[in-house]
N, C-alpha and C positions, 0 to 999 in steps of 0.2 A: 832323560829329563824326569825329575821327581815332581810330584804334585802334592798340593796341600789344599784340601777343600775343593778340589776340582780345578784349581788354577795353578799353572806352573810357577814355581818359585823364581824361575828365570825372568818372568815378567817384571817382578819388582826389582831385580838386579839390573835389568836393562834400563828401566826408568831411573834408577839411582845413578847409573853411569851417564845417561843422557842429560841428567840434571846437575852435573858438576859444572856450574856456570859462575861460581863466585869469583869476582875479580876486585881489584882495588879501585876505588873511586872516592872522591871527596865527600863521603857520607856525613861528615861532621860540619859541613859548611852550608850556609843558606844561599838562596838565589841572589840576594843583595851582595853578599860577600864575594861570590864568584863573578858577578858582573863587575863589581868594583875593581877586582884584580885585572880584568880585561881592560877597563877604562884607564887604570894606572899604567898598564903595560904599553898600550898603544892609544893614547888619548886622541890623536889626530886621525886615526883610521875611521873610515865610514862605517857607521853602525846601521843606519836606516835610510832607505831611499824611498821617496814617495813623489812620483811625478818628477818635477824639477827640483824638489826640495831634498836636502841632505842633512843628516845629523851625524856628527862624529861621536865616537864613544865618549869623549870628554864632555861635549855639549849635552848629550843625552843624559849622562850621569849628573851634570849640574842641574838640568831641569827636573829630573826625577827626584833629586835631593830636595829641591825647593818644594815640590809637591809633597814629598814625604814629611818634611818639617811642618808644612801647613796642615796636613791631615792630623798630625799629632796634636796641634793646637785645638783640633776639633774632638779630641778624646779618642783618636784611633790608635790602636796598638795591636799586640799579639792576640790572635783569635778573633779580632774584630772583622766583621764582614762589610766590605765596601762594594756597592753596586757600580757597574760601569756599562753604559749603553751608548756607544759611539760607533761611527763607521770606521772602516779601515783608514787609518790616517796616522800622522805623527802623534797627534793627541792620544790616540789609542795606546801606542807604545809607551809614551811618557806616563799615561795614566796607570797602566799595569805595573810598570816598574816603580812608580811613585808609591803605589799601594803596598808592594812588598818591601819597599824601603822603610815605610812606616811600621813594618812588622805585621801588617794585616793580610787578609785574604781577599781576593777579588771574586765577585759574583757577576759573570758576564750576562748581560740582558740584551736581547735582540729587539731593537726598536720596532721591527716589523711584526712582532708577536701581538696577539690581541691584548688589550689592556687588562682584561680580567686575569689572564695568565701572568702578565708582568706583575700585577698587584699581588697575586698569590706567591710568586717566587720571592719578591721583595720581603713580604711578611714572613714567609716560611724561613728564609735565610737570616732573618733578623738584621737586615741591612741598616747600617748606622748612618751612612752618607751615600749619596748617589752622584756619580760623575757622568756628565753628558756633554753634548755639543749644543750650542745655542739654537742651531737650525732644527734640532730634533726635539726641542723643548715641548712643543705642542703634542707630540706623540705619547707623552708619558701620562699615566694616570696621576691624579692629585697626590702629591708626595706628602708623606707625614714625617719625612726625615730631611735634613739639610741637603740641598741640591747645589752642586758646583759645576759651572760651565767651564770646561778646560780651555776653551778658546776665548770667549768674550770676557771672562773674569780672570784671565791669566795675570793681569796687572796686580791683582791682590796676592797672587801666589809668588810672583817673582821677587817680592820684597823679603822673602824668607832666605835663610842662610843657604849657601850653595855647597857646603861641605857635607860629607857623608854623615847621615844621622847615626847616633850611637845604636848598636844592635839592640833590638827588643824582642826578637824572635829566635827560635832555634830550629834545626832541621825537622823536628817532629811537629812543629806548628803548622796550621793550615796555610796552604798557598792559594787554593781556589775552591769554589763550590760550583760544579756544573750540574745542571738538571737533566735528567733522562726520563723517558716515559715510564709510568708506573702502572702496574696491573690493577691497583686499587682505585684508579680514577684520578689520581693526583700525581704530578711529576715528583721524582725523588731527587734530592740534592746529594750528589756524590762528593764527599769531603776528601780532597787530595792534599797531601802534605808536601812541604818543600823537599824533603828527602826523596819522595816518590818521583818528583820531576828531575832532580839531580841524577838519580839512577838512570833515567830515560836517556839523557843527552850527554852525560859526561863519561868519558873513557869506557864506552860501550863497544860491542863487537858486531853490531848489525849494520852500522853506518859509520862513515868517517867525515868529520866536519872540522875545518880549521879556517885560518884567516884568509885563505884563497877562495873560499866558497861564498856563494850567494844563494840564499834560500828565498823562495817565493812565499809570502804570507797571503794565502788564498782562502783558507778555511775560515768560516765564521768563528769568532772567539768563543761562541757558545758551544762549539764542537771541539772535542778534545784533541783533534789533530792539530789545532792551533798551538797546543802545548809543545809539540815537536818543532813546529815551524819557528815560533817566537823564541823559546828558550834554547832550542838547538842552535840558533844563530847567535844570540846575545851572550851565551855562556861559553862560547867557543871562539869568540873574536871574529865571526863571519859577518857578512852583510845581510840585512833583512830587507827585501824589496816588497813593498806593499802593492798588491793588485788594486787597481782603481776601484773606488766605491761604485756601486751600481750593478746593473745587469751584466751577467757573464756573456762573453762573445768569444767563439773559438778564434776568430781572426784577431781580436784584441789580445787574447791570451798568447797567440803566436808572436805578436808584436812585443808584448811584455817580456816573454822569455828571451827574445833576441835583444831587446833594449837593455835589459839588466844583466844579460849573460848568466842566466840562472844555471847553477850547477847541481842543485839538490831540490827536488820537487816532490810534493805529496799530492796525490789525486784520489778521489773516491773511485771505486771500480767503474761506476757508470761514466764518469767524466773521463777516466783513463781510456775507456773503449772509444768514446767520441773523439778524443784528441788523436788517438792512434789512427782512427779511420779517416779523419779530415785534416789534421795538422801535424802528421808525424815528422815532417821536415823541420818543424819548429823546435823539436826536441834535440836537435843537433847542439851539442855543448852541454846537455844535461848528462852528468856522469852517474848520478844516483836518482833513480825514479822509483819512489815508493808508492804503492797503491794498495787499497784495501777497503774494508767496510762491506764487502760482499765478494762473491766468487769471481775470480778473474778468468777471462777468456784465454785459453792457451794460444789460440791463433793470434790474438793481439799481442800477447807477450812475445811470441816468436817473431812477429813483424818488427817490433822495436829492436829486439836483439840482432836481427839481420840487417836492419836499415839504419840504425843509429849507432855509429861507431863509438866504442868505448863506454857505452851506457850499461849500467848495472840495474836490473829491475828487481825490486824487493817487494815481495808479497808480505804485507804487515797485518798481523792479527792481534786484537786485544780489546776487551771491553773497557768502558770508561772507568770502571772500578779497579782496573789494573794499570791505569795511567798510560793510555794510548796504545802501547805495544807490549805484548807478552811473548809472542813468537814471531819470527821472521824467516823468510826463505829468500835468499839472494840468488839471482840467476844472471850469468854472463854469457851463456851459450844458448842458441836456439833449441838445442836438443834437451835442455833442462825444462822446457815448457811442457811438462807432462800433462796428461788429462786424468784427473783434475790437477790443477796446480796446488801443491801442498802448502800449508802455512808454516812449514819449517819446524824448527825446534825452539826451545826457550832461549831468549836473549840473555845477555850478561845480568847476573843477579836476579833472575827470575827462574822459577821452577814450575813445571807442569806435571800433572798426574792424570792418567785416564783410568777411571775407576768404575767398578760395578756398583749396584745399589747398596752394597754393604761396605763401601769404601775400600775394596780390595783392588789391587792393580790387575788389569786384564791383560791377557797375552797379546803379543804382537799380532796385528791383523784383526783383532776382535774389537768391535765397537763398544765404547763406554762413554761416560760423561767426563768432560774436560774440567779439571780444577787447576787453579793458578795460585802460586804462592811466591814469596820473595819480596824484595824491597819496593816493588812497584805497587803493592797492594794498598789501596786507599784505606783511610781510617774507617770508613763505613758510610752510612747514610746519615746526613745531618739530622740530629734529633729524631732518629728513627731506629730505636733500639731493637724493636721486633724484626723489622726488615733486615737490619744488619745481622742479627743472630741467625736469620734464616739463610742468608746468602754467604756470610763470612763465617765459616765453620772451623772448629779445631782441626789442626793439621797433625794427623797421626804419624806422619813421616818425618817430623822435626823433633829434635831434642831440646829446642828452645822453649822454655815455659811460655804459655800463652800464644804460641805461633798459630797462625790461621791460614786458611786457603779459601779462595773465592770459588763458589760453585757457579759455573758459567751457564749451565742449561744447554750447552752445545754438545752434540755427539761428534766423536772423533775416534781415530784409531792410529796407533803407531805403525809405521812401516818398518821393515827389518833394518833399514839404514838409519833409523833414528829420526826420520821426518814424520810429521803429523799430517794426517789427511782429515780435513773438515767434512763432516757428513750431514750437517743440518742441525735443526733445533729439536729439543725434547718437548718443547711446549709451543704455544702459538706465537711467541715473540718473533719479530721479523726485522730485517734491515732494509730500509727503503731509502735510496739515494744516500747511503752512508749513515743514516740516522736509525737508531734502535727504537723500535715502536712496539708497545704492548697493546694489542687490539682491545684488551680489557679496559684500558683507559678511555678509548673512544666509545666502547660500549657503555661504560658508566656515565659518560657525558650525555650520550643520546638518551639513556634511561631517565635523565633528569628533565627531559622535555615533557611537558604536560600531556602531549598527544600520543606518547609512545607507550605501548603495552609490553612488547617483547623486542629484543634486538640481538643480532649476531653480527660481528664484524670479523671478516676473514681476509686472508692474503691470497691473491691470485697472481699468476705469472703468465705473461703473454708469450707469444712465439719467439720474441727477441730476448726473453729472459728477464724483462723488467717486471718488478713486483709492484703490485698496486693493492690498496685497501678497498674492499667492497663492503658496504653495510646492507644488511637485510633487516627490515623492521616490520612490525605489526602495529598498526595504529589503533587508537580507541575510537570506535564508531565510524560513521561514514564521513564525518566532517574533520577528519584528522589532517595533519599537515601534509603538504606535498613533498616530493623528494627534493625539489629545488629549495624549498623552505628549510628542510632539515639540513641540507648542505650549508646553507647560509648560517644556520644556528651553530653548526660545528665550526665554520670558518671564523665566527666571531669569538671563539673561545679557545681554539687550538692553533698551533703553528700550521702553516700551509702544507708541510710535508705529512701531517697527520690527518688531513681531511680525506675521507674516502672519495675515490674517483667517481664512484656511482653509489647511490642509495636506492635499493629496490624495495618496494612496498609489497608485502605478501599478506595473504589471509592468515597464515600460521607459519611458525618456524618448524621445519621438519626435524623430528627427533628419532633416535634409535629406540629399540625396545627397553634399554636401560636408562632412557631419559636424557641422553647426550645428543648434541647437535649432529645431525646426519648431513654431512657436507655433500654426499653424493646426490641428495635430493634437492639441493639448492639450485634454483634456475640459473642459467647463464646470466651474468650481470648486464649483458646487452639487451636482455628482455625487459621491456618497460613495465611489465607486470601491471600493478594497479596505478602506475603513474598516469597523471592526467593526459588524455589524448586530445590535442588541439589541432586546428588547421595550421599546418606548418608552412611557413614561407620558405619554400625550397630554393636552393641555388639555381640561378638561371644565368645564361651567358658564360662566356669563356673564362673570365677571371674568377667569377664566383664558383664555377664548377671545379676549376683547378685547385683553388684553396680548399674547397669542401672535400675534394678527393684526398688531398694530402692530410687534412685534419682527420678524416675517417681512418686512414691507414695508420697514422701515428698514435691516435687516441683510441683506436680499436672500438669505434662506434659505427653503427649501421646507418643511422638517420640523424640528421641535424637540421636546424633552422638557420636562416640567414642571421638571426638575432641571438643565437646561442653564444654564450660567453665561453671562450677557449678554456678559461681556468675553471669555470663551473662544470665543464665536461671532463675535468681531470688533468688539464694541462698544467705544466710547471716549467721552470726555467730551462731544465735540460731538454725537455721535449720541444721547447721553442727553438733550440739549436737545431734539432732534427728537422722541424717544419721549415725553418729558414733554408736549410741545405736543400731540401726537396723542392721548395718553390724556386730556388735559384736555378735548378735544372729545368723545371717546367716553364717558368716565365722568363728565364734569361735575365734576371735582375736581382740585385741584392736589396732586401728589405731591411732597414735598420731594426735592431733588436727592440729599441724603445717603441717602435710602432705597434708591436704585438701587445705591449702593455697598455699603450694609449688607446688603441683601437682593437679591443679583444674579441669583437664579433666579425663575421665575414662581411656583413653589410657595411659596418663602420670602416673596416680595413680597405675594402674595395673602393668606397667613396673617397677615402683619403688618397689611395693610390691613383685613382682617376684624376684627381685634382693636382697631382704632383707633376714634376717636370718630365717624368717618364711614364705618362698616362697610357691609355689604351693603344695609342699609336705605336708604342714600343713593342706591342705583342702582335704577332702575325695574325691578322684577321682571317686568313684563309683556313685556319684550323677550326673545325667545328667542335662542339662540346664533347660528343662521343669519342671523336678521334683523340682529343686531348686526354680524356680519362683513360681510354684503352691503351694509349701509348705509355702513359704513366704507370698503369697497373702492370703492363708487360715488363717494363724495366724493373719495377719492384719485385716481380716474381723472379726475374733473372738474377737480380741482386741477392734475393733470399736463397736461391739455389747455390750461388757462388759462395755465400757465407756458410751454408751447410757443408759444402765440400771442404772449405777452409777449416771449419771448426771440427 
């Protein structure tokens, strides 16, 4: 083996061989053209299922055409950005398709986001028109652009022609702008083109989708996994089944998977683990199960491959800037669920390079930074030339003038068989519940509070592997804001998944000798530090004790009051699923998901349950508080030991 500058020449040759991924696909066609071909081929085939509602390809095409024509009367065309803020529904699909029919790009906006963030995204994206549903109208900040309700104002739209609008966009025009967390304190709009999407779902090699398939639309449209779900179905003649709007429930998910006979499913890593633990039988019939957004548990992958006949588990990897997936690893046998599960190799028409700081290919087995190139590479950041230049760098491995590659910031290494092993981040960026988060954005927001003098936001990981944000702050003077007030301040400005689970108030931020944050000296986030110490209304009685014990275990907190809010303690929708499961074991009853949102404190929840048809009489009065707690903790410990053995 010969060397050049200390690196084997063979390293570059291996990467060149593993990157031979070019295949034919309709790179010169737009999303509208490809959908119209499907509608013309099978107009009567079902395109979208939503509860009892059905839309055929022909009817969906007709409605989207009418919306596309209407948007054009409003001055919408190629490169125009149209905001869309609707729940999962038929209107959502018609809206997205109508926008691209007009030649424009959609900007997905989550109605649950704080109004300040929604306003920023609308202004930053230059949204010209906003599409919403009437029932969500009050959630939107005062609009300075025309607002169109896709349900209540449809009578205005259906008067438009139903034929296909004349093409006004080409494959290099924008398809959507999705916002991701930004280290500067503001979210960044990733500008994705139509060709980027076509390359993801058409004639690719990591998944197979045809008219016999049904895909579940589960991901928020603000999350780029929805790109795969929606366009993977509609551009391949498959059926798109909409998961009901509202809170997620594992039991409901199982019902939906069976009801619609889902064959292709995408889940975040956290949700994948929960489904496998609790509803693995519901996966019967799923032949392609894609998961990603974080590290997969080999034990859970192995369980699916052993218990779900004919299922193929695909570990998908890819930043938003590379259009959902850049690498995939498909597993059909339990023996393939290695520790750790690799992210595979580049998918069709994508290329990856693992490089040293001088942009030289590193040898097999040596860690380097992962770079991505190919037809999935987004245009860049919307109106962000500096940020684009920093992350989308010239590609020295391409002969095409102007070719670029995306610098992921992820550490990885090649294995000798051409598979890639993900090793973590080179910076502080983290994935939490599938969402990419820059702690710097949260830090910048907190520094904007008038009572904050210093701040550090870090990512911690609990024993179960779940990541959480923790904020450490130094306030100005003795009359600074409390931790709960600071969390409220953040919640009013950032999406729920970006809110630190705990904020700890310190006298000073610990630093190393060279002035950098010394993580080793930060106190455990369960330490209340300078937080206000008040007389706590502690749980009493059987049901209060049971709920408090479960909350403490799931939320990893030592002390709580009867009036503490589950979400203020760091709870979120996935943790509710775990709490509900544990309480079902302890109390012997199913608590509806909605109750946790309606009654988010122990006191409110217990009062509600006491008044319900299955009140205290449904619980065995003979068990005392200590016995209930000890029994639960013993089972938790045994369960933890079993999981460690499995993992």
